[in-house]
LUMMAR-327851 format. One record per residue (C-alpha): residue number from 1; x, y, z. Coordinates in nm, 2 decimals, decimal comma, padded with zeros to 4 digits. Layout:
REM residues N
+--------+--------+--------+--------+
| fidren |   east |  north |     up |
+--------+--------+--------+--------+
|    NUM |      X |      Y |      Z |
...
+--------+--------+--------+--------+
***
This chain:
REM residues 132
+--------+--------+--------+--------+
| fidren |   east |  north |     up |
+--------+--------+--------+--------+
|      1 |  00,53 | -00,84 |  00,29 |
|      2 |  00,92 | -00,88 |  00,33 |
|      3 |  01,17 | -01,19 |  00,38 |
|      4 |  01,38 | -01,00 |  00,61 |
|      5 |  01,67 | -01,26 |  00,57 |
|      6 |  01,70 | -01,16 |  00,20 |
|      7 |  01,72 | -00,80 |  00,26 |
|      8 |  02,03 | -00,57 |  00,35 |
|      9 |  01,92 | -00,26 |  00,55 |
|     10 |  02,13 |  00,05 |  00,47 |
|     11 |  02,15 |  00,36 |  00,68 |
|     12 |  01,93 |  00,27 |  00,96 |
|     13 |  01,85 |  00,55 |  01,20 |
|     14 |  01,86 |  00,30 |  01,49 |
|     15 |  01,60 |  00,11 |  01,68 |
|     16 |  01,24 |  00,17 |  01,78 |
|     17 |  01,11 |  00,07 |  02,11 |
|     18 |  00,77 | -00,12 |  02,17 |
|     19 |  00,65 |  00,21 |  02,34 |
|     20 |  00,71 |  00,41 |  02,04 |
|     21 |  00,54 |  00,17 |  01,82 |
|     22 |  00,24 |  00,16 |  02,05 |
|     23 |  00,23 |  00,54 |  02,06 |
|     24 |  00,24 |  00,56 |  01,68 |
|     25 | -00,06 |  00,30 |  01,66 |
|     26 | -00,24 |  00,49 |  01,90 |
|     27 | -00,19 |  00,83 |  01,71 |
|     28 | -00,31 |  00,67 |  01,38 |
|     29 | -00,56 |  00,45 |  01,56 |
|     30 | -00,45 |  00,14 |  01,40 |
|     31 | -00,24 | -00,18 |  01,45 |
|     32 |  00,06 | -00,21 |  01,21 |
|     33 |  00,13 | -00,55 |  01,04 |
|     34 |  00,37 | -00,76 |  01,25 |
|     35 |  00,63 | -00,77 |  00,97 |
|     36 |  00,63 | -00,40 |  00,96 |
|     37 |  00,69 | -00,37 |  01,34 |
|     38 |  00,96 | -00,62 |  01,33 |
|     39 |  01,15 | -00,41 |  01,05 |
|     40 |  01,12 | -00,07 |  01,22 |
|     41 |  01,21 | -00,22 |  01,56 |
|     42 |  01,58 | -00,28 |  01,40 |
|     43 |  01,60 | -00,08 |  01,08 |
|     44 |  01,41 |  00,25 |  01,15 |
|     45 |  01,42 |  00,47 |  00,86 |
|     46 |  01,66 |  00,24 |  00,67 |
|     47 |  01,70 |  00,15 |  00,30 |
|     48 |  01,62 | -00,19 |  00,19 |
|     49 |  01,83 | -00,38 | -00,08 |
|     50 |  01,68 | -00,54 | -00,28 |
|     51 |  01,40 | -00,27 | -00,32 |
|     52 |  01,21 | -00,34 | -00,63 |
|     53 |  00,85 | -00,39 | -00,58 |
|     54 |  00,60 | -00,53 | -00,85 |
|     55 |  00,27 | -00,36 | -00,87 |
|     56 | -00,08 | -00,51 | -00,94 |
|     57 | -00,07 | -00,35 | -01,29 |
|     58 |  00,26 | -00,52 | -01,34 |
|     59 |  00,46 | -00,20 | -01,32 |
|     60 |  00,78 | -00,21 | -01,11 |
|     61 |  00,87 |  00,06 | -00,85 |
|     62 |  01,15 |  00,11 | -00,63 |
|     63 |  01,14 |  00,18 | -00,24 |
|     64 |  01,38 |  00,45 | -00,16 |
|     65 |  01,36 |  00,44 |  00,24 |
|     66 |  01,12 |  00,36 |  00,51 |
|     67 |  01,00 |  00,66 |  00,69 |
|     68 |  01,18 |  00,72 |  01,02 |
|     69 |  01,00 |  00,68 |  01,37 |
|     70 |  01,07 |  00,95 |  01,63 |
|     71 |  01,02 |  01,31 |  01,67 |
|     72 |  01,41 |  01,38 |  01,66 |
|     73 |  01,39 |  01,30 |  01,28 |
|     74 |  01,25 |  01,61 |  01,09 |
|     75 |  01,07 |  01,40 |  00,83 |
|     76 |  00,94 |  01,13 |  01,06 |
|     77 |  00,64 |  00,93 |  00,97 |
|     78 |  00,39 |  01,15 |  01,16 |
|     79 |  00,52 |  01,48 |  01,00 |
|     80 |  00,51 |  01,33 |  00,64 |
|     81 |  00,14 |  01,18 |  00,70 |
|     82 |  00,04 |  01,51 |  00,83 |
|     83 |  00,14 |  01,69 |  00,50 |
|     84 |  00,01 |  01,45 |  00,26 |
|     85 | -00,35 |  01,45 |  00,12 |
|     86 | -00,38 |  01,09 |  00,15 |
|     87 | -00,73 |  00,90 |  00,15 |
|     88 | -00,85 |  00,86 |  00,50 |
|     89 | -00,72 |  00,53 |  00,63 |
|     90 | -00,42 |  00,52 |  00,42 |
|     91 | -00,08 |  00,57 |  00,59 |
|     92 |  00,25 |  00,63 |  00,43 |
|     93 |  00,54 |  00,43 |  00,57 |
|     94 |  00,80 |  00,43 |  00,29 |
|     95 |  00,90 |  00,66 | -00,01 |
|     96 |  01,04 |  00,64 | -00,37 |
|     97 |  01,28 |  00,89 | -00,52 |
|     98 |  01,00 |  01,09 | -00,70 |
|     99 |  00,79 |  01,22 | -00,40 |
|    100 |  00,56 |  00,91 | -00,41 |
|    101 |  00,49 |  00,69 | -00,11 |
|    102 |  00,42 |  00,33 | -00,02 |
|    103 |  00,14 |  00,30 |  00,22 |
|    104 | -00,08 |  00,09 |  00,44 |
|    105 | -00,43 |  00,08 |  00,34 |
|    106 | -00,64 |  00,04 |  00,65 |
|    107 | -00,97 |  00,12 |  00,50 |
|    108 | -01,07 | -00,25 |  00,51 |
|    109 | -00,97 | -00,35 |  00,85 |
|    110 | -00,97 | -00,72 |  00,78 |
|    111 | -00,79 | -00,72 |  00,46 |
|    112 | -00,48 | -00,44 |  00,52 |
|    113 | -00,32 | -00,37 |  00,18 |
|    114 |  00,01 | -00,22 |  00,09 |
|    115 | -00,02 |  00,04 | -00,17 |
|    116 |  00,16 |  00,29 | -00,36 |
|    117 |  00,03 |  00,65 | -00,36 |
|    118 |  00,14 |  00,86 | -00,67 |
|    119 |  00,16 |  01,23 | -00,58 |
|    120 |  00,07 |  01,35 | -00,91 |
|    121 | -00,25 |  01,16 | -00,99 |
|    122 | -00,31 |  01,11 | -00,62 |
|    123 | -00,43 |  00,76 | -00,69 |
|    124 | -00,33 |  00,45 | -00,50 |
|    125 | -00,23 |  00,12 | -00,66 |
|    126 | -00,20 | -00,23 | -00,48 |
|    127 |  00,17 | -00,37 | -00,44 |
|    128 |  00,18 | -00,72 | -00,54 |
|    129 |  00,51 | -00,84 | -00,41 |
|    130 |  00,88 | -00,74 | -00,33 |
|    131 |  01,11 | -00,85 | -00,62 |
|    132 |  01,48 | -00,93 | -00,58 |
+--------+--------+--------+--------+
***
């Protein structure tokens, strides 16, 4: 998904322990992709630069920031996901500037996708790749 060496991470809220990641996975009853775990271990709630992603439709979207892990953060990943009317098996992990979310789509356990959830249409669209 991301090439970490090519990304600058701004405004990190600290690190996330393996215990916190395990608790989050148990809460959602899933296993996060390893590259996502690597990101949140070091850059909890941070903003990536570059942050441009290409959608399957060819449209471009921007990631604002990854959702923070930890109850001490008011808009943490669990709190956000409780509020959103996401399809079952879709879990938000990052947002844009307009109330939309980048999510993991776990509905097919073999082929986990990264999707963009539009809050107005409530539709999801596959993310193709991160652009520089």
